[in-house]
C-alpha positions as CSV (number, residue, x, y, z in Angstrom):
1,M,-90.8,67.9,26.2
2,A,-90.1,71.5,27.3
3,E,-86.7,73.1,26.8
4,R,-85.2,75.8,28.9
5,D,-81.7,77.1,29.7
6,G,-80.2,75.8,32.9
7,P,-77.7,77.6,35.2
8,A,-73.9,77.9,34.9
9,A,-71.3,76.5,37.2
10,D,-67.6,76.7,37.6
11,V,-67.4,72.9,37.8
12,A,-70.0,70.3,36.8
13,I,-69.4,66.8,38.2
14,V,-71.2,64.2,36.2
15,G,-72.1,61.5,38.6
16,A,-72.7,61.7,42.4
17,G,-71.4,58.3,43.6
18,A,-68.4,57.9,45.9
19,A,-65.9,59.6,43.5
20,G,-68.4,62.4,42.5
21,L,-69.5,63.3,46.0
22,A,-65.9,63.3,47.3
23,T,-64.8,65.5,44.4
24,A,-67.6,68.0,45.2
25,L,-66.8,68.0,48.9
26,F,-63.0,68.3,48.6
27,L,-63.3,71.0,45.9
28,T,-65.8,73.3,47.7
29,R,-63.9,72.9,51.0
30,D,-60.6,73.9,49.4
31,C,-62.0,76.6,47.1
32,P,-64.7,78.5,49.1
33,G,-67.1,80.4,46.8
34,A,-66.6,78.1,43.8
35,S,-69.8,77.1,42.1
36,V,-69.8,73.3,42.1
37,V,-72.7,71.1,41.0
38,A,-72.8,67.3,41.0
39,L,-75.4,66.0,38.5
40,D,-76.7,62.4,38.8
41,G,-79.4,60.7,36.7
42,A,-80.5,58.3,39.5
43,P,-83.7,59.1,41.5
44,R,-81.6,58.8,44.7
45,I,-78.1,59.8,45.4
46,G,-75.6,57.2,46.6
47,A,-77.4,53.9,45.9
48,K,-74.1,52.1,45.2
49,I,-72.7,53.3,48.5
50,L,-75.8,52.0,50.4
51,V,-75.5,48.5,49.0
52,S,-71.8,48.1,49.4
53,G,-70.3,45.8,52.0
54,G,-73.6,44.2,52.7
55,G,-75.1,47.6,53.6
56,R,-72.2,48.4,55.9
57,C,-69.8,50.1,53.4
58,N,-66.2,48.9,53.5
59,V,-64.8,52.4,53.3
60,T,-61.1,51.5,52.8
61,N,-58.4,49.1,53.9
62,V,-55.6,49.5,56.5
63,R,-53.0,48.8,53.8
64,V,-53.5,50.0,50.2
65,R,-50.7,49.7,47.6
66,A,-50.5,50.3,43.9
67,E,-49.7,46.6,43.5
68,D,-53.2,45.8,44.8
69,F,-54.8,47.2,41.7
70,Y,-55.1,46.1,38.0
71,G,-55.5,47.8,34.7
72,G,-53.3,50.9,35.0
73,N,-49.7,52.0,35.0
74,P,-48.5,51.3,38.6
75,H,-46.5,54.5,38.7
76,V,-49.6,56.5,38.1
77,L,-51.6,54.5,40.6
78,R,-48.8,54.9,43.2
79,R,-48.8,58.7,42.6
80,V,-52.6,59.1,43.0
81,L,-52.9,56.8,46.0
82,A,-50.0,58.6,47.8
83,A,-51.8,61.9,47.3
84,F,-54.6,60.8,49.6
85,S,-53.7,57.6,51.4
86,A,-55.8,55.1,53.3
87,Q,-54.6,56.6,56.6
88,Q,-55.7,60.1,55.4
89,T,-59.0,58.6,54.3
90,R,-59.5,57.2,57.8
91,A,-58.7,60.6,59.4
92,F,-61.1,62.3,57.0
93,F,-64.0,60.1,57.9
94,E,-63.2,60.5,61.6
95,Q,-63.3,64.2,61.2
96,I,-66.7,64.2,59.5
97,G,-68.2,62.0,62.2
98,V,-67.7,58.5,60.8
99,P,-65.1,56.6,62.9
100,L,-63.9,53.4,61.4
101,H,-62.9,50.0,62.8
102,E,-60.8,47.2,61.4
103,E,-62.1,43.8,60.6
104,E,-60.7,40.6,58.9
105,Y,-58.2,41.2,56.0
106,G,-57.7,44.8,57.0
107,K,-61.2,46.0,56.0
108,L,-62.3,49.3,57.6
109,F,-66.0,49.7,58.3
110,P,-67.9,52.5,60.0
111,D,-68.3,51.9,63.7
112,S,-72.1,52.2,63.1
113,N,-71.9,49.4,60.6
114,S,-74.2,51.5,58.4
115,A,-73.5,52.6,54.9
116,R,-76.2,55.2,55.4
117,A,-74.0,56.9,57.9
118,V,-71.2,57.1,55.3
119,L,-73.6,58.6,52.7
120,A,-75.2,61.0,55.1
121,A,-71.9,62.3,56.2
122,L,-70.7,62.9,52.7
123,L,-73.9,64.6,51.7
124,R,-73.9,66.7,54.8
125,E,-70.3,67.9,54.4
126,A,-70.8,68.6,50.7
127,A,-73.8,70.7,51.4
128,R,-72.1,72.5,54.3
129,H,-69.3,73.6,52.0
130,G,-71.6,74.8,49.3
131,A,-71.7,72.0,46.8
132,C,-75.0,71.4,45.0
133,V,-75.9,67.7,44.5
134,L,-78.8,67.0,42.3
135,A,-80.6,63.7,41.6
136,R,-82.6,63.1,38.4
137,H,-80.3,65.3,36.4
138,R,-79.0,63.0,33.7
139,V,-76.2,64.5,31.5
140,T,-76.6,63.1,28.0
141,A,-73.9,65.1,26.2
142,A,-71.0,67.3,27.0
143,E,-69.5,69.6,24.3
144,P,-66.5,71.8,24.7
145,A,-66.9,75.3,23.3
146,A,-64.3,78.1,23.7
147,D,-63.6,78.4,27.4
148,R,-66.5,76.3,28.7
149,F,-68.6,73.1,28.3
150,H,-72.2,72.9,27.3
151,L,-74.0,70.0,28.9
152,A,-77.3,68.5,27.7
153,V,-79.2,67.5,30.9
154,R,-82.5,65.7,31.2
155,V,-84.2,66.8,34.4
156,G,-86.9,64.8,36.3
157,P,-88.5,61.4,36.0
158,A,-87.9,59.7,32.6
159,N,-91.5,59.9,31.5
160,E,-91.8,63.7,32.1
161,A,-88.2,64.9,31.8
162,Q,-87.3,68.4,30.7
163,S,-84.3,69.2,28.6
164,Q,-81.9,71.8,29.9
165,T,-78.5,73.2,28.6
166,W,-76.1,73.8,31.4
167,T,-72.7,75.5,31.1
168,A,-69.5,74.9,33.2
169,R,-65.9,76.0,33.0
170,Y,-64.7,72.5,33.9
171,V,-66.3,69.1,33.8
172,V,-65.5,66.0,35.9
173,L,-66.6,62.6,34.7
174,A,-67.3,60.5,37.8
175,T,-70.0,58.3,36.4
176,G,-68.7,54.9,37.5
177,G,-68.9,52.0,35.2
178,L,-71.5,49.3,34.4
179,S,-71.5,47.3,37.6
180,L,-74.8,47.1,39.7
181,P,-77.0,48.8,37.1
182,R,-79.9,48.9,39.5
183,T,-78.0,51.7,41.3
184,G,-77.9,53.8,38.1
185,S,-74.6,52.6,36.5
186,D,-75.3,52.3,32.8
187,G,-72.0,53.1,31.1
188,L,-73.1,56.6,30.0
189,G,-69.8,58.0,31.2
190,Y,-67.9,55.9,28.7
191,Q,-70.0,57.3,25.8
192,L,-69.3,60.8,27.0
193,A,-65.6,60.1,27.3
194,R,-65.4,58.7,23.8
195,R,-67.2,61.7,22.3
196,L,-64.7,63.9,24.0
197,G,-61.7,62.1,22.4
198,H,-60.9,59.2,24.7
199,S,-60.4,55.6,23.8
200,L,-61.6,52.7,26.0
201,V,-60.0,49.6,27.3
202,P,-62.8,47.0,26.8
203,T,-64.9,46.6,29.9
204,T,-65.8,43.4,31.8
205,P,-67.5,42.7,35.1
206,A,-65.2,42.3,38.1
207,L,-65.8,41.0,41.6
208,D,-68.9,39.0,40.6
209,P,-69.8,35.4,41.5
210,L,-68.7,32.4,39.4
211,V,-71.3,30.1,37.6
212,L,-70.2,26.4,37.7
213,D,-71.1,23.5,35.5
214,G,-72.2,20.2,37.1
215,D,-74.1,19.7,40.3
216,L,-71.6,19.4,43.1
217,H,-72.3,23.0,44.3
218,R,-76.0,22.7,44.7
219,P,-76.3,20.6,47.8
220,L,-73.5,22.6,49.4
221,A,-75.3,26.0,48.9
222,G,-74.8,28.3,51.9
223,I,-71.6,26.7,53.2
224,A,-68.5,28.9,53.4
225,H,-64.8,28.0,54.1
226,D,-61.3,29.2,53.3
227,V,-59.6,28.1,50.1
228,E,-56.7,29.2,47.9
229,L,-57.7,29.6,44.3
230,L,-55.2,29.1,41.5
231,V,-56.2,31.1,38.4
232,Q,-54.3,30.2,35.2
233,V,-54.8,32.3,32.1
234,A,-52.9,31.3,28.9
235,G,-49.8,33.5,28.5
236,C,-50.1,35.0,32.0
237,K,-48.4,34.4,35.3
238,P,-50.6,32.1,37.5
239,R,-52.4,34.0,40.3
240,R,-53.1,32.6,43.8
241,I,-56.1,34.1,45.7
242,R,-56.7,33.2,49.3
243,G,-59.9,33.8,51.1
244,P,-63.4,32.6,52.0
245,L,-65.4,30.7,49.3
246,L,-69.2,30.4,49.5
247,W,-71.0,27.6,47.7
248,T,-74.3,28.6,46.1
249,H,-77.1,27.2,44.0
250,F,-75.5,28.5,40.8
251,G,-71.8,28.0,41.7
252,V,-69.5,29.8,44.1
253,S,-69.3,33.3,45.5
254,G,-67.5,34.9,48.5
255,P,-64.3,37.0,48.3
256,A,-62.0,34.3,46.8
257,A,-64.4,33.6,43.9
258,M,-65.2,37.2,43.3
259,N,-61.6,38.3,43.2
260,A,-60.9,35.4,40.8
261,S,-63.7,36.5,38.5
262,R,-61.8,39.5,37.3
263,F,-59.1,37.4,35.6
264,W,-61.6,34.9,34.2
265,N,-63.7,37.7,32.6
266,R,-60.6,39.5,31.2
267,A,-59.3,36.2,29.7
268,R,-62.6,35.8,27.9
269,V,-62.6,39.3,26.4
270,E,-58.9,38.9,25.4
271,G,-59.6,35.5,23.7
272,R,-57.5,33.5,26.2
273,S,-58.2,30.2,27.8
274,A,-58.5,30.2,31.6
275,S,-59.0,27.7,34.4
276,I,-59.6,28.0,38.1
277,A,-58.7,25.3,40.7
278,A,-59.2,25.4,44.5
279,N,-56.8,24.2,47.1
280,L,-59.4,23.0,49.6
281,L,-56.7,22.6,52.2
282,A,-55.9,26.3,52.3
283,G,-52.5,27.1,53.6
284,L,-51.1,23.6,53.0
285,D,-48.9,22.2,50.2
286,F,-48.7,18.5,49.4
287,Q,-45.9,17.7,51.9
288,A,-47.6,19.5,54.8
289,A,-51.0,17.9,53.9
290,E,-49.5,14.4,53.8
291,R,-47.6,14.9,57.0
292,A,-50.8,16.0,58.8
293,W,-52.8,13.1,57.4
294,L,-50.2,10.6,58.5
295,D,-49.9,12.1,61.9
296,F,-53.7,11.8,62.3
297,A,-53.7,8.2,61.0
298,S,-50.9,7.2,63.5
299,T,-53.0,8.5,66.5
300,Q,-56.5,7.5,65.2
301,P,-56.0,4.6,62.8
302,R,-59.7,3.6,63.0
303,A,-61.0,7.0,62.1
304,H,-62.9,7.4,58.9
305,Q,-61.5,9.4,55.9
306,S,-64.4,11.9,56.4
307,T,-63.3,12.4,60.0
308,A,-59.8,13.2,58.9
309,L,-61.0,15.6,56.2
310,R,-63.4,17.4,58.5
311,R,-60.5,18.9,60.4
312,W,-60.0,21.1,57.4
313,L,-63.5,21.3,55.7
314,P,-67.1,21.6,56.7
315,A,-68.6,18.1,57.1
316,R,-70.9,18.3,54.1
317,V,-68.1,19.6,51.8
318,A,-65.7,16.9,53.1
319,D,-68.2,14.1,52.3
320,A,-69.2,15.5,49.0
321,V,-65.6,15.9,47.6
322,L,-64.6,12.4,48.9
323,I,-67.5,10.8,47.1
324,R,-66.8,12.9,43.9
325,A,-63.1,11.8,44.1
326,G,-64.2,8.2,44.2
327,A,-63.2,7.7,47.8
328,D,-65.3,6.0,50.6
329,P,-65.9,8.5,53.4
330,A,-66.4,5.6,55.8
331,Q,-63.1,3.9,55.0
332,S,-60.6,4.0,57.9
333,V,-57.5,6.1,57.3
334,A,-55.2,3.2,58.2
335,Q,-56.7,1.1,55.3
336,I,-55.9,3.6,52.6
337,P,-53.0,2.5,50.3
338,R,-50.3,5.1,49.8
339,A,-51.0,5.7,46.1
340,Q,-54.7,6.2,46.8
341,R,-54.0,8.6,49.7
342,R,-51.6,10.6,47.5
343,R,-54.1,10.8,44.6
344,L,-56.8,12.1,47.0
345,L,-54.5,14.7,48.5
346,H,-53.4,15.9,45.1
347,R,-57.0,16.2,44.1
348,L,-57.9,18.2,47.2
349,L,-55.0,20.6,46.7
350,A,-56.1,21.3,43.1
351,W,-59.8,20.8,42.9
352,P,-61.1,22.0,39.5
353,L,-63.8,24.5,39.5
354,P,-65.7,24.1,36.1
355,V,-66.4,27.8,35.5
356,V,-68.8,28.4,32.6
357,A,-69.7,32.1,33.2
358,T,-69.9,34.8,35.9
359,R,-73.1,36.4,37.0
360,G,-72.2,39.6,35.1
361,Y,-72.7,43.3,35.7
362,R,-75.9,42.8,37.6
363,Y,-74.0,41.3,40.5
364,A,-70.5,42.7,39.9
365,E,-69.2,45.1,42.5
366,V,-66.9,46.9,40.0
367,T,-66.1,47.3,36.3
368,A,-62.7,46.4,34.9
369,G,-61.5,48.4,31.9
370,G,-62.4,52.0,31.0
371,V,-60.5,55.1,30.1
372,P,-56.8,54.4,29.9
373,L,-54.6,56.0,32.5
374,D,-52.1,57.2,29.9
375,E,-54.8,59.5,28.5
376,I,-54.9,61.6,31.7
377,D,-52.3,63.7,33.5
378,P,-51.4,61.8,36.6
379,S,-50.7,65.0,38.6
380,T,-54.2,66.4,38.0
381,L,-56.3,63.7,36.4
382,E,-57.1,66.2,33.6
383,S,-57.7,64.7,30.2
384,R,-54.9,64.8,27.7
385,C,-57.5,64.6,25.0
386,C,-59.9,67.4,26.1
387,P,-58.6,70.3,28.1
388,G,-60.8,71.2,31.1
389,L,-62.1,67.7,31.4
390,Y,-61.2,65.6,34.5
391,L,-61.9,62.0,35.3
392,A,-62.2,60.2,38.7
393,G,-63.2,56.8,40.1
394,E,-64.4,53.7,38.3
395,I,-64.6,55.3,34.9
396,L,-60.8,54.9,34.7
397,D,-59.1,51.7,33.8
398,V,-58.4,50.8,37.4
399,D,-60.0,48.1,39.6
400,G,-58.9,46.4,42.8
401,P,-59.9,43.4,44.9
402,I,-62.6,43.2,47.5
403,G,-61.7,44.8,50.8
404,G,-62.2,48.6,50.4
405,F,-59.6,49.1,47.6
406,N,-62.1,50.4,45.0
407,F,-63.5,52.9,47.4
408,Q,-60.0,54.0,48.2
409,W,-59.4,54.6,44.5
410,A,-62.6,56.7,44.5
411,W,-61.4,58.9,47.4
412,S,-57.8,59.3,46.2
413,S,-58.7,60.1,42.6
414,A,-61.4,62.5,43.8
415,W,-58.8,64.2,45.9
416,V,-56.3,64.7,43.1
417,A,-58.9,66.0,40.7
418,A,-60.4,68.3,43.3
419,A,-57.0,69.7,44.4
420,A,-56.1,70.4,40.8
421,L,-59.4,72.2,40.1
422,A,-59.1,74.2,43.3
423,R,-55.6,75.4,42.2
424,R,-56.9,76.3,38.8
425,L,-60.0,78.2,40.0
426,S,-57.9,80.1,42.5
427,G,-55.2,80.9,40.0
428,R,-52.5,78.9,41.8
429,P,-49.9,76.8,39.9
430,T,-51.1,73.4,38.8
431,G,-47.9,71.5,39.5
432,A,-47.2,68.4,41.6
433,V,-50.0,66.5,43.3
434,P,-50.5,67.8,46.9
435,R,-50.7,65.3,49.7
436,G,-54.0,65.2,51.6
437,R,-54.1,66.7,55.0
438,A,-54.8,64.5,58.0
439,G,-58.4,65.1,59.0
440,A,-58.9,67.0,55.7
């Protein structure tokens, strides 16, 4: 394997996903003439962007708050998110030729419904402002020395890679986490961060499907409907998660299940017991459900139980849960004793989901855990452990629900890091976090 010296840069960004590309773009736009390179080990740039949102890329959400996220100090989250808000993100994408439209639950997608349009615009703007984005450049080590960093970089395909030593005045770790490893996420950034003095909050998959015991789910595969999940973790406040649930051959998926997976996985790594139950009559409590059932029975006393339940659930789901609950789907609603009716409604309002696992990093959309927020300066995202090192995106101990929140964290954290570096390179004071400009 040949060895040769590589070039120098003012700023080397390790990772060219959403956070890395945005950092490169924001920095070169705000600091013209700066030498900025984004190095990524994957053969193609932006694979995770391309597969997000079913290939449509849920860029952000109409409403993003610090309270929507987990893992970090909410005061730090609030500060970073305020620096470059969801509204400013929308204006930014409009300005670079990617107008967005709103869909259910406030999700914002490109009007083209194409993740490729998002990636192409980011790459185009980064190149226009002078950022260099390189695939097949895998950073394997970063060592601080005097006033700069030395980076060990493996260049080219794995079986014929060459070793280079790059130098940079500043380094940004934007490597992502461990989720969706087929896109190039392998946790290398965590290793680099630890070697540079950081600790790690133990990582787990988040936003991944749930694997269920038993066989109820298998004949229901492909059916989706709204539910409200109750996640109970020992020693923690119960969490209620409303949204679509998709039955699958292995268990359940869809936004509700994937949002719940974060808490089930964290409970396991923390040694806590956890359970998940589904309110199959989403939006109803016991009193409302019983009132609706009795109203239906008074107007259609000869109707079957399955007919009554199909007002709330898909037919196959209604029949399956009735049978599993020991009820006769063909029994008329007027014939059901009060105690039996109440047992059934209580069961439907808290249907146990026998979770035995999640599908793991291979299917997870994001990683929970990572570098703690208290180890970075919230006004700049510079490391408190290693001067000149900055961190942005998923590598930090921040994760949010489905709906564009994790992309928003990537854009906001990239903005803060890029703004701080621009001030540093231009000799300006590195004080408070600047707010993003509309259309920036």
